[in-house]
C-alpha positions in Angstrom: -5.9 14.4 8.3 -4.0 16.9 6.1 -1.2 14.4 5.7 -3.6 11.7 4.5 -5.2 14.1 2.0 -1.8 15.3 0.7 -0.6 11.7 0.4 -3.8 10.6 -1.4 -3.3 13.5 -3.9 0.3 12.5 -4.5 1.6 15.7 -2.9 4.0 14.0 -0.6 7.5 13.2 -1.8 7.9 9.9 -3.7 10.4 8.7 -1.1 7.8 9.1 1.6 4.9 7.6 -0.4 7.0 4.6 -1.5 9.1 3.7 1.5 6.9 4.9 4.4 3.4 4.5 3.2 4.0 1.6 0.8 6.8 -0.5 2.2 6.8 0.2 6.0 3.0 0.6 6.2 2.4 -2.7 4.4 5.0 -4.5 6.6 3.1 -3.3 9.7 -0.2 -4.3 8.3 1.1 -7.7 7.3 2.6 -8.2 10.8 -0.7 -7.4 12.4 -2.5 -9.8 10.0 -0.2 -12.6 10.9 -0.6 -11.9 14.6 -4.3 -11.9 14.3 -4.2 -15.1 12.3 -2.2 -16.9 14.9 -4.3 -15.6 17.7 -7.5 -16.6 15.9 -6.4 -20.2 15.5 -5.0 -20.6 19.0 -7.2 -18.4 21.2 -10.5 -17.9 19.5 -10.9 -20.9 17.3 -13.8 -20.5 15.0 -15.8 -17.9 17.0 -18.1 -15.4 15.4 -16.4 -12.5 17.1 -13.0 -13.4 15.6 -14.6 -13.8 12.2 -16.0 -10.3 12.4 -12.6 -8.9 13.5 -10.9 -10.8 10.6 -13.5 -9.4 8.2 -13.1 -5.9 9.4 -9.3 -6.2 9.2 -9.5 -7.6 5.7 -11.6 -4.7 4.6 -9.1 -2.3 6.3 -6.2 -4.1 4.5 -7.8 -3.7 1.1 -8.5 -0.1 1.7 -5.0 0.6 2.9 -3.6 -1.2 -0.2 -5.7 0.9 -2.5 -4.6 4.0 -0.6 -0.9 3.2 -0.7 -0.9 2.2 -4.4 -2.9 5.2 -5.5 -0.7 7.5 -3.4 2.5 6.0 -4.8 1.2 6.2 -8.4 0.3 9.9 -8.0 3.5 10.8 -6.2 5.5 9.0 -9.0 3.5 11.0 -11.6 4.4 14.3 -9.8 8.0 13.1 -9.5 8.2 12.4 -13.2 6.6 15.7 -14.2 8.9 17.6 -11.8 12.0 15.7 -13.1 11.1 16.6 -16.7 10.8 20.2 -15.9 13.9 20.1 -13.7 12.1 21.0 -10.5 13.8 18.3 -8.5 17.0 19.5 -6.9 18.6 16.0 -6.2 17.8 14.5 -9.6 17.0 15.4 -13.1 15.9 12.0 -14.2 12.3 10.6 -14.0 13.8 7.1 -13.6 12.6 6.5 -10.0 9.1 7.7 -10.9 8.9 5.1 -13.6 10.3 2.4 -11.3 7.7 3.3 -8.7 4.9 3.0 -11.2 6.2 -0.4 -12.4 6.2 -1.5 -8.8 2.6 -0.3 -8.4 1.5 -2.3 -11.4 3.3 -5.4 -10.0 1.6 -4.7 -6.6 -1.8 -4.6 -8.3 -1.1 -7.9 -10.0 0.1 -9.5 -6.7 -3.1 -8.3 -5.0 -5.3 -9.7 -7.7 -3.6 -13.1 -7.7 -3.7 -13.1 -3.9 -7.4 -12.5 -3.9 -8.0 -15.2 -6.5 -6.0 -17.6 -4.4 -7.8 -16.7 -1.2 -11.3 -17.1 -2.7 -10.6 -20.3 -4.5 -9.5 -22.2 -1.4 
């Protein structure tokens, strides 16, 4: 639980927030979503139980996306601040913090367009 709190507050290193929480975590969630989707159409059909599972998982996915995007944003902010005060041993440039923030903005835009696309079908 402490890891989740630290990650949410942006206290984990940017490399962990971006690559583990953001990239790897979203890959795992996407894989599970695709598996559930294929199971739902072949095994369960249009059952109410599968609909509830899909709804619960959709809510979980949205919560995880918010968690990962906020965590990356905050870690990037800490990275930028540390780089400007030379507290980062491996780098003295805030470049990667800014890149991570640009990717968060692009991720938010992607989520918005994905939701619009999903609800207009």
